[in-house]
N, CA, C, O and the ligand as a Tripos MOL2 file, in Angstrom:
@<TRIPOS>MOLECULE
protein
  233   231    59     0     0
PROTEIN
NO_CHARGES

@<TRIPOS>ATOM
      1 N           3.1580  -11.9850   -9.1550 N.3       1 MET1
      2 CA          3.2400  -10.6620   -8.5180 C.3       1 MET1
      3 C           4.4530   -9.9030   -9.0490 C.2       1 MET1
      4 O           5.5580  -10.4430   -9.0970 O.2       1 MET1
      5 N           4.2430   -8.6510   -9.4470 N.am      2 LYS2
      6 CA          5.3700   -7.8270   -9.8960 C.3       2 LYS2
      7 C           6.0630   -7.2090   -8.6930 C.2       2 LYS2
      8 O           5.4300   -6.5120   -7.9000 O.2       2 LYS2
      9 N           7.3510   -7.4600   -8.5540 N.am      3 ALA3
     10 CA          8.0830   -6.9390   -7.4060 C.3       3 ALA3
     11 C           8.2220   -5.4210   -7.4770 C.2       3 ALA3
     12 O           8.2380   -4.7450   -6.4490 O.2       3 ALA3
     13 N           8.3200   -4.8960   -8.6750 N.am      4 ALA4
     14 CA          8.5710   -3.4670   -8.8350 C.3       4 ALA4
     15 C           7.3040   -2.7060   -9.1950 C.2       4 ALA4
     16 O           7.3480   -1.7220   -9.9340 O.2       4 ALA4
     17 N           6.1610   -3.1740   -8.6590 N.am      5 ALA5
     18 CA          4.8950   -2.5010   -8.9620 C.3       5 ALA5
     19 C           4.9670   -1.0430   -8.5350 C.2       5 ALA5
     20 O           5.5750   -0.7010   -7.5200 O.2       5 ALA5
     21 N           4.3390   -0.2040   -9.3230 N.am      6 GLU6
     22 CA          4.3070    1.2160   -9.0000 C.3       6 GLU6
     23 C           3.5380    1.4400   -7.6960 C.2       6 GLU6
     24 O           2.5850    0.7170   -7.4070 O.2       6 GLU6
     25 N           3.9410    2.4220   -6.9240 N.am      7 ILE7
     26 CA          3.2740    2.7260   -5.6620 C.3       7 ILE7
     27 C           2.2240    3.8050   -5.9050 C.2       7 ILE7
     28 O           2.5390    4.9040   -6.3600 O.2       7 ILE7
     29 N           0.9750    3.4750   -5.5970 N.am      8 VAL8
     30 CA         -0.1430    4.3720   -5.8610 C.3       8 VAL8
     31 C          -0.5010    5.1290   -4.5890 C.2       8 VAL8
     32 O          -0.6930    4.5170   -3.5390 O.2       8 VAL8
     33 N          -0.5940    6.4570   -4.6730 N.am      9 LYS9
     34 CA         -1.0160    7.2510   -3.5240 C.3       9 LYS9
     35 C          -2.5280    7.0960   -3.3450 C.2       9 LYS9
     36 O          -3.2870    7.1660   -4.3120 O.2       9 LYS9
     37 N          -2.9550    6.8830   -2.0930 N.am     10 VAL10
     38 CA         -4.3750    6.6840   -1.8390 C.3      10 VAL10
     39 C          -4.8700    7.6060   -0.7380 C.2      10 VAL10
     40 O          -4.1240    7.9920    0.1620 O.2      10 VAL10
     41 N          -6.1610    7.9530   -0.8340 N.am     11 ASP11
     42 CA         -6.8670    8.6580    0.2290 C.3      11 ASP11
     43 C          -7.6750    7.6000    0.9650 C.2      11 ASP11
     44 O          -8.5570    6.9740    0.3760 O.2      11 ASP11
     45 N          -7.3840    7.3930    2.2520 N.am     12 LEU12
     46 CA         -7.9780    6.2640    2.9650 C.3      12 LEU12
     47 C          -9.4910    6.3630    3.1380 C.2      12 LEU12
     48 O         -10.1700    5.3390    3.2100 O.2      12 LEU12
     49 N         -10.0250    7.5780    3.2060 N.am     13 GLY13
     50 CA        -11.4640    7.7260    3.4170 C.3      13 GLY13
     51 C         -11.8900    7.1380    4.7510 C.2      13 GLY13
     52 O         -11.1280    7.1660    5.7170 O.2      13 GLY13
     53 N         -13.0930    6.6120    4.8090 N.am     14 GLU14
     54 CA        -13.6310    6.0490    6.0530 C.3      14 GLU14
     55 C         -12.8950    4.7820    6.4550 C.2      14 GLU14
     56 O         -12.6030    4.5650    7.6320 O.2      14 GLU14
     57 N         -12.5960    3.9420    5.4590 N.am     15 GLU15
     58 CA        -11.8630    2.7040    5.7150 C.3      15 GLU15
     59 C         -11.1600    2.2930    4.4260 C.2      15 GLU15
     60 O         -11.7370    2.3770    3.3420 O.2      15 GLU15
     61 N          -9.9150    1.8500    4.5490 N.am     16 PHE16
     62 CA         -9.2040    1.3710    3.3680 C.3      16 PHE16
     63 C          -8.9340   -0.1000    3.5660 C.2      16 PHE16
     64 O          -7.9690   -0.4800    4.2290 O.2      16 PHE16
     65 N          -9.7910   -0.9330    2.9890 N.am     17 ARG17
     66 CA         -9.7360   -2.3610    3.2510 C.3      17 ARG17
     67 C          -9.7630   -3.1670    1.9560 C.2      17 ARG17
     68 O          -9.1930   -4.2550    1.8750 O.2      17 ARG17
     69 N         -10.4390   -2.6130    0.9400 N.am     18 VAL18
     70 CA        -10.5920   -3.3280   -0.3260 C.3      18 VAL18
     71 C          -9.5650   -2.8120   -1.3310 C.2      18 VAL18
     72 O          -9.4260   -1.6030   -1.5220 O.2      18 VAL18
     73 N          -8.8540   -3.7260   -1.9670 N.am     19 CYS19
     74 CA         -7.8550   -3.3290   -2.9620 C.3      19 CYS19
     75 C          -8.5610   -2.7340   -4.1820 C.2      19 CYS19
     76 O          -9.3990   -3.3990   -4.7910 O.2      19 CYS19
     77 N          -8.2270   -1.4760   -4.5510 N.am     20 PRO20
     78 CA         -8.8710   -0.8610   -5.7190 C.3      20 PRO20
     79 C          -8.5350   -1.5770   -7.0180 C.2      20 PRO20
     80 O          -9.2820   -1.4810   -7.9920 O.2      20 PRO20
     81 N          -7.4220   -2.2900   -7.0390 N.am     21 LYS21
     82 CA         -6.9940   -2.9160   -8.2930 C.3      21 LYS21
     83 C          -7.6860   -4.2610   -8.5350 C.2      21 LYS21
     84 O          -8.1770   -4.5120   -9.6360 O.2      21 LYS21
     85 N          -7.7290   -5.1340   -7.5090 N.am     22 CYS22
     86 CA         -8.2490   -6.4850   -7.7420 C.3      22 CYS22
     87 C          -9.5160   -6.7900   -6.9550 C.2      22 CYS22
     88 O         -10.1620   -7.8080   -7.2010 O.2      22 CYS22
     89 N          -9.8840   -5.9170   -6.0030 N.am     23 GLY23
     90 CA        -11.1170   -6.1470   -5.2590 C.3      23 GLY23
     91 C         -10.9600   -7.0350   -4.0310 C.2      23 GLY23
     92 O         -11.9470   -7.3430   -3.3640 O.2      23 GLY23
     93 N          -9.7250   -7.4530   -3.7230 N.am     24 TYR24
     94 CA         -9.4800   -8.2470   -2.5100 C.3      24 TYR24
     95 C          -9.9770   -7.4730   -1.2930 C.2      24 TYR24
     96 O          -9.6950   -6.2830   -1.1530 O.2      24 TYR24
     97 N         -10.7290   -8.1600   -0.4000 N.am     25 GLU25
     98 CA        -11.4650   -7.4290    0.6340 C.3      25 GLU25
     99 C         -10.9160   -7.5490    2.0470 C.2      25 GLU25
    100 O         -11.4730   -6.9530    2.9690 O.2      25 GLU25
    101 N          -9.8440   -8.3000    2.2410 N.am     26 LEU26
    102 CA         -9.4440   -8.6030    3.6200 C.3      26 LEU26
    103 C          -8.2230   -7.8280    4.1120 C.2      26 LEU26
    104 O          -7.4770   -8.3060    4.9670 O.2      26 LEU26
    105 N          -8.0250   -6.6280    3.5640 N.am     27 GLY27
    106 CA         -6.9820   -5.7640    4.0990 C.3      27 GLY27
    107 C          -5.6230   -5.9760    3.4730 C.2      27 GLY27
    108 O          -5.4920   -6.6580    2.4560 O.2      27 GLY27
    109 N          -4.5950   -5.3790    4.0970 N.am     28 PHE28
    110 CA         -3.2860   -5.2600    3.4600 C.3      28 PHE28
    111 C          -2.1460   -5.7120    4.3620 C.2      28 PHE28
    112 O          -2.2340   -5.6590    5.5890 O.2      28 PHE28
    113 N          -1.0890   -6.1510    3.7240 N.am     29 HIS29
    114 CA          0.1900   -6.2860    4.4020 C.3      29 HIS29
    115 C           0.8550   -4.9200    4.3800 C.2      29 HIS29
    116 O           0.3620   -4.0030    3.7230 O.2      29 HIS29
    117 N           1.9650   -4.7710    5.0880 N.am     30 CYS30
    118 CA          2.6730   -3.5020    4.9840 C.3      30 CYS30
    119 C           4.1640   -3.7460    4.8900 C.2      30 CYS30
    120 O           4.6770   -4.7770    5.3240 O.2      30 CYS30
    121 N           4.8470   -2.7720    4.3120 N.am     31 SER31
    122 CA          6.3030   -2.8150    4.2590 C.3      31 SER31
    123 C           6.8180   -1.4140    4.5540 C.2      31 SER31
    124 O           6.0560   -0.4470    4.5830 O.2      31 SER31
    125 N           8.1040   -1.3240    4.7700 N.am     32 PHE32
    126 CA          8.7180   -0.0660    5.1720 C.3      32 PHE32
    127 C           9.8230    0.2570    4.1860 C.2      32 PHE32
    128 O          10.8000   -0.4810    4.0610 O.2      32 PHE32
    129 N           9.6550    1.3640    3.4900 N.am     33 LEU33
    130 CA         10.5460    1.7230    2.3920 C.3      33 LEU33
    131 C          11.3870    2.9210    2.8110 C.2      33 LEU33
    132 O          10.8580    3.9730    3.1690 O.2      33 LEU33
    133 N          12.7060    2.7450    2.7610 N.am     34 ARG34
    134 CA         13.5700    3.8310    3.2070 C.3      34 ARG34
    135 C          13.3720    5.0740    2.3420 C.2      34 ARG34
    136 O          13.2860    4.9920    1.1170 O.2      34 ARG34
    137 N          13.3030    6.2250    3.0090 N.am     35 ALA35
    138 CA         13.1330    7.5020    2.3120 C.3      35 ALA35
    139 C          14.0520    8.5180    2.9810 C.2      35 ALA35
    140 O          14.6590    8.2170    4.0090 O.2      35 ALA35
    141 N          14.1600    9.7050    2.4170 N.am     36 ASP36
    142 CA         15.0690   10.7300    2.9450 C.3      36 ASP36
    143 C          14.7920   11.0290    4.4110 C.2      36 ASP36
    144 O          15.7200   11.1940    5.2030 O.2      36 ASP36
    145 N          13.4950   11.1000    4.7760 N.am     37 GLU37
    146 CA         13.1230   11.5450    6.1130 C.3      37 GLU37
    147 C          12.8760   10.3880    7.0730 C.2      37 GLU37
    148 O          12.3790   10.6070    8.1770 O.2      37 GLU37
    149 N          13.2090    9.1710    6.6820 N.am     38 GLY38
    150 CA         12.9660    8.0160    7.5410 C.3      38 GLY38
    151 C          12.4650    6.8620    6.6980 C.2      38 GLY38
    152 O          13.1670    6.3840    5.8060 O.2      38 GLY38
    153 N          11.2480    6.4130    6.9800 N.am     39 TYR39
    154 CA         10.6490    5.3390    6.1920 C.3      39 TYR39
    155 C           9.2360    5.6970    5.7720 C.2      39 TYR39
    156 O           8.4900    6.3420    6.5080 O.2      39 TYR39
    157 N           8.8890    5.2620    4.5700 N.am     40 ARG40
    158 CA          7.5000    5.3320    4.1250 C.3      40 ARG40
    159 C           6.8490    4.0060    4.4830 C.2      40 ARG40
    160 O           7.4510    2.9500    4.2880 O.2      40 ARG40
    161 N           5.6260    4.0430    5.0050 N.am     41 ILE41
    162 CA          4.8730    2.8210    5.2980 C.3      41 ILE41
    163 C           4.0120    2.5300    4.0740 C.2      41 ILE41
    164 O           3.1190    3.3000    3.7200 O.2      41 ILE41
    165 N           4.3050    1.3940    3.4370 N.am     42 ILE42
    166 CA          3.6530    1.0320    2.1800 C.3      42 ILE42
    167 C           2.6910   -0.1300    2.4240 C.2      42 ILE42
    168 O           3.0640   -1.1420    3.0170 O.2      42 ILE42
    169 N           1.4580    0.0250    1.9630 N.am     43 LEU43
    170 CA          0.4630   -1.0470    2.0660 C.3      43 LEU43
    171 C           0.5480   -1.9200    0.8190 C.2      43 LEU43
    172 O           0.6370   -1.4110   -0.2980 O.2      43 LEU43
    173 N           0.5210   -3.2410    1.0150 N.am     44 ILE44
    174 CA          0.6410   -4.1760   -0.0970 C.3      44 ILE44
    175 C          -0.5530   -5.1180   -0.1030 C.2      44 ILE44
    176 O          -0.8670   -5.7370    0.9130 O.2      44 ILE44
    177 N          -1.2120   -5.2250   -1.2380 N.am     45 CYS45
    178 CA         -2.3270   -6.1680   -1.3660 C.3      45 CYS45
    179 C          -1.7650   -7.5860   -1.3910 C.2      45 CYS45
    180 O          -0.9200   -7.8970   -2.2300 O.2      45 CYS45
    181 N          -2.2260   -8.4590   -0.4760 N.am     46 PRO46
    182 CA         -1.6970   -9.8240   -0.4410 C.3      46 PRO46
    183 C          -2.1510  -10.6550   -1.6350 C.2      46 PRO46
    184 O          -1.5650  -11.7000   -1.9190 O.2      46 PRO46
    185 N          -3.1720  -10.2110   -2.3240 N.am     47 GLU47
    186 CA         -3.7040  -10.9640   -3.4610 C.3      47 GLU47
    187 C          -2.9590  -10.6330   -4.7540 C.2      47 GLU47
    188 O          -2.4890  -11.5370   -5.4450 O.2      47 GLU47
    189 N          -2.8480   -9.3500   -5.0850 N.am     48 CYS48
    190 CA         -2.2870   -8.9970   -6.4000 C.3      48 CYS48
    191 C          -0.9420   -8.2960   -6.2970 C.2      48 CYS48
    192 O          -0.2760   -8.1010   -7.3130 O.2      48 CYS48
    193 N          -0.5250   -7.9110   -5.0880 N.am     49 GLY49
    194 CA          0.7810   -7.2800   -4.9280 C.3      49 GLY49
    195 C           0.7970   -5.7890   -5.1940 C.2      49 GLY49
    196 O           1.8600   -5.1700   -5.1500 O.2      49 GLY49
    197 N          -0.3560   -5.1970   -5.4690 N.am     50 ALA50
    198 CA         -0.4060   -3.7430   -5.6870 C.3      50 ALA50
    199 C           0.0840   -3.0260   -4.4310 C.2      50 ALA50
    200 O          -0.1670   -3.4710   -3.3110 O.2      50 ALA50
    201 N           0.7850   -1.9130   -4.6320 N.am     51 ARG51
    202 CA          1.3460   -1.1700   -3.4920 C.3      51 ARG51
    203 C           0.7050    0.2030   -3.3940 C.2      51 ARG51
    204 O           0.4780    0.8750   -4.4000 O.2      51 ARG51
    205 N           0.4160    0.6090   -2.1550 N.am     52 TYR52
    206 CA         -0.2800    1.8650   -1.9130 C.3      52 TYR52
    207 C           0.4360    2.6630   -0.8290 C.2      52 TYR52
    208 O           0.9700    2.1090    0.1320 O.2      52 TYR52
    209 N           0.4300    3.9810   -1.0130 N.am     53 ASP53
    210 CA          1.0550    4.8960   -0.0560 C.3      53 ASP53
    211 C          -0.0230    5.8150    0.4910 C.2      53 ASP53
    212 O          -0.6000    6.6150   -0.2460 O.2      53 ASP53
    213 N          -0.2940    5.6980    1.7930 N.am     54 ALA54
    214 CA         -1.3150    6.5250    2.4310 C.3      54 ALA54
    215 C          -0.7120    7.8090    3.0080 C.2      54 ALA54
    216 O          -1.4120    8.5910    3.6530 O.2      54 ALA54
    217 N           0.5820    8.0240    2.7750 N.am     55 GLY55
    218 CA          1.2180    9.2270    3.2750 C.3      55 GLY55
    219 C           1.8140    9.0770    4.6600 C.2      55 GLY55
    220 O           2.2860   10.0520    5.2450 O.2      55 GLY55
    221 N           1.7980    7.8500    5.1950 N.am     56 TRP56
    222 CA          2.3660    7.6420    6.5370 C.3      56 TRP56
    223 C           3.8770    7.5980    6.4660 C.2      56 TRP56
    224 O           4.4490    7.0320    5.5340 O.2      56 TRP56
    225 N           4.5160    8.1920    7.4440 N.am     57 ARG57
    226 CA          5.9760    8.1930    7.5320 C.3      57 ARG57
    227 C           6.3890    7.8130    8.9340 C.2      57 ARG57
    228 O           5.6530    8.0490    9.8920 O.2      57 ARG57
    229 N           7.5560    7.2300    9.0580 N.am     58 MET58
    230 CA          8.0770    6.9210   10.3820 C.3      58 MET58
    231 C           9.5850    7.1160   10.3760 C.2      58 MET58
    232 O          10.2380    6.9100   11.3990 O.2      58 MET58
    233 ZN         -5.1060   -6.3850   -5.0170 Zn       59 ZN59
@<TRIPOS>BOND
     1     1     2 1
     2     2     3 1
     3     3     4 2
     4     3     5 am
     5     5     6 1
     6     6     7 1
     7     7     8 2
     8     7     9 am
     9     9    10 1
    10    10    11 1
    11    11    12 2
    12    11    13 am
    13    13    14 1
    14    14    15 1
    15    15    16 2
    16    15    17 am
    17    17    18 1
    18    18    19 1
    19    19    20 2
    20    19    21 am
    21    21    22 1
    22    22    23 1
    23    23    24 2
    24    23    25 am
    25    25    26 1
    26    26    27 1
    27    27    28 2
    28    27    29 am
    29    29    30 1
    30    30    31 1
    31    31    32 2
    32    31    33 am
    33    33    34 1
    34    34    35 1
    35    35    36 2
    36    35    37 am
    37    37    38 1
    38    38    39 1
    39    39    40 2
    40    39    41 am
    41    41    42 1
    42    42    43 1
    43    43    44 2
    44    43    45 am
    45    45    46 1
    46    46    47 1
    47    47    48 2
    48    47    49 am
    49    49    50 1
    50    50    51 1
    51    51    52 2
    52    51    53 am
    53    53    54 1
    54    54    55 1
    55    55    56 2
    56    55    57 am
    57    57    58 1
    58    58    59 1
    59    59    60 2
    60    59    61 am
    61    61    62 1
    62    62    63 1
    63    63    64 2
    64    63    65 am
    65    65    66 1
    66    66    67 1
    67    67    68 2
    68    67    69 am
    69    69    70 1
    70    70    71 1
    71    71    72 2
    72    71    73 am
    73    73    74 1
    74    74    75 1
    75    75    76 2
    76    75    77 am
    77    77    78 1
    78    78    79 1
    79    79    80 2
    80    79    81 am
    81    81    82 1
    82    82    83 1
    83    83    84 2
    84    83    85 am
    85    85    86 1
    86    86    87 1
    87    87    88 2
    88    87    89 am
    89    89    90 1
    90    90    91 1
    91    91    92 2
    92    91    93 am
    93    93    94 1
    94    94    95 1
    95    95    96 2
    96    95    97 am
    97    97    98 1
    98    98    99 1
    99    99   100 2
   100    99   101 am
   101   101   102 1
   102   102   103 1
   103   103   104 2
   104   103   105 am
   105   105   106 1
   106   106   107 1
   107   107   108 2
   108   107   109 am
   109   109   110 1
   110   110   111 1
   111   111   112 2
   112   111   113 am
   113   113   114 1
   114   114   115 1
   115   115   116 2
   116   115   117 am
   117   117   118 1
   118   118   119 1
   119   119   120 2
   120   119   121 am
   121   121   122 1
   122   122   123 1
   123   123   124 2
   124   123   125 am
   125   125   126 1
   126   126   127 1
   127   127   128 2
   128   127   129 am
   129   129   130 1
   130   130   131 1
   131   131   132 2
   132   131   133 am
   133   133   134 1
   134   134   135 1
   135   135   136 2
   136   135   137 am
   137   137   138 1
   138   138   139 1
   139   139   140 2
   140   139   141 am
   141   141   142 1
   142   142   143 1
   143   143   144 2
   144   143   145 am
   145   145   146 1
   146   146   147 1
   147   147   148 2
   148   147   149 am
   149   149   150 1
   150   150   151 1
   151   151   152 2
   152   151   153 am
   153   153   154 1
   154   154   155 1
   155   155   156 2
   156   155   157 am
   157   157   158 1
   158   158   159 1
   159   159   160 2
   160   159   161 am
   161   161   162 1
   162   162   163 1
   163   163   164 2
   164   163   165 am
   165   165   166 1
   166   166   167 1
   167   167   168 2
   168   167   169 am
   169   169   170 1
   170   170   171 1
   171   171   172 2
   172   171   173 am
   173   173   174 1
   174   174   175 1
   175   175   176 2
   176   175   177 am
   177   177   178 1
   178   178   179 1
   179   179   180 2
   180   179   181 am
   181   181   182 1
   182   182   183 1
   183   183   184 2
   184   183   185 am
   185   185   186 1
   186   186   187 1
   187   187   188 2
   188   187   189 am
   189   189   190 1
   190   190   191 1
   191   191   192 2
   192   191   193 am
   193   193   194 1
   194   194   195 1
   195   195   196 2
   196   195   197 am
   197   197   198 1
   198   198   199 1
   199   199   200 2
   200   199   201 am
   201   201   202 1
   202   202   203 1
   203   203   204 2
   204   203   205 am
   205   205   206 1
   206   206   207 1
   207   207   208 2
   208   207   209 am
   209   209   210 1
   210   210   211 1
   211   211   212 2
   212   211   213 am
   213   213   214 1
   214   214   215 1
   215   215   216 2
   216   215   217 am
   217   217   218 1
   218   218   219 1
   219   219   220 2
   220   219   221 am
   221   221   222 1
   222   222   223 1
   223   223   224 2
   224   223   225 am
   225   225   226 1
   226   226   227 1
   227   227   228 2
   228   227   229 am
   229   229   230 1
   230   230   231 1
   231   231   232 2
@<TRIPOS>SUBSTRUCTURE
     1 MET1         2 RESIDUE 1 A MET
     2 LYS2         6 RESIDUE 1 A LYS
     3 ALA3        10 RESIDUE 1 A ALA
     4 ALA4        14 RESIDUE 1 A ALA
     5 ALA5        18 RESIDUE 1 A ALA
     6 GLU6        22 RESIDUE 1 A GLU
     7 ILE7        26 RESIDUE 1 A ILE
     8 VAL8        30 RESIDUE 1 A VAL
     9 LYS9        34 RESIDUE 1 A LYS
    10 VAL10       38 RESIDUE 1 A VAL
    11 ASP11       42 RESIDUE 1 A ASP
    12 LEU12       46 RESIDUE 1 A LEU
    13 GLY13       50 RESIDUE 1 A GLY
    14 GLU14       54 RESIDUE 1 A GLU
    15 GLU15       58 RESIDUE 1 A GLU
    16 PHE16       62 RESIDUE 1 A PHE
    17 ARG17       66 RESIDUE 1 A ARG
    18 VAL18       70 RESIDUE 1 A VAL
    19 CYS19       74 RESIDUE 1 A CYS
    20 PRO20       78 RESIDUE 1 A PRO
    21 LYS21       82 RESIDUE 1 A LYS
    22 CYS22       86 RESIDUE 1 A CYS
    23 GLY23       90 RESIDUE 1 A GLY
    24 TYR24       94 RESIDUE 1 A TYR
    25 GLU25       98 RESIDUE 1 A GLU
    26 LEU26      102 RESIDUE 1 A LEU
    27 GLY27      106 RESIDUE 1 A GLY
    28 PHE28      110 RESIDUE 1 A PHE
    29 HIS29      114 RESIDUE 1 A HIS
    30 CYS30      118 RESIDUE 1 A CYS
    31 SER31      122 RESIDUE 1 A SER
    32 PHE32      126 RESIDUE 1 A PHE
    33 LEU33      130 RESIDUE 1 A LEU
    34 ARG34      134 RESIDUE 1 A ARG
    35 ALA35      138 RESIDUE 1 A ALA
    36 ASP36      142 RESIDUE 1 A ASP
    37 GLU37      146 RESIDUE 1 A GLU
    38 GLY38      150 RESIDUE 1 A GLY
    39 TYR39      154 RESIDUE 1 A TYR
    40 ARG40      158 RESIDUE 1 A ARG
    41 ILE41      162 RESIDUE 1 A ILE
    42 ILE42      166 RESIDUE 1 A ILE
    43 LEU43      170 RESIDUE 1 A LEU
    44 ILE44      174 RESIDUE 1 A ILE
    45 CYS45      178 RESIDUE 1 A CYS
    46 PRO46      182 RESIDUE 1 A PRO
    47 GLU47      186 RESIDUE 1 A GLU
    48 CYS48      190 RESIDUE 1 A CYS
    49 GLY49      194 RESIDUE 1 A GLY
    50 ALA50      198 RESIDUE 1 A ALA
    51 ARG51      202 RESIDUE 1 A ARG
    52 TYR52      206 RESIDUE 1 A TYR
    53 ASP53      210 RESIDUE 1 A ASP
    54 ALA54      214 RESIDUE 1 A ALA
    55 GLY55      218 RESIDUE 1 A GLY
    56 TRP56      222 RESIDUE 1 A TRP
    57 ARG57      226 RESIDUE 1 A ARG
    58 MET58      230 RESIDUE 1 A MET
    59 ZN59       233 GROUP 0 **** ****
């Protein structure tokens, strides 16, 4: 797994469950990345480590 994988912006659509990169079907882990306005909520594929940003902030 690459620790510094690029973060891909995604449109969740009806359901965002399958990793677009590797096809893993059982959903995502999440992490919280510090940003200017608080934190970005980043989805991480547990299979390949790909990172996705759905635009959520906290
Ligand atoms: Zn994946």
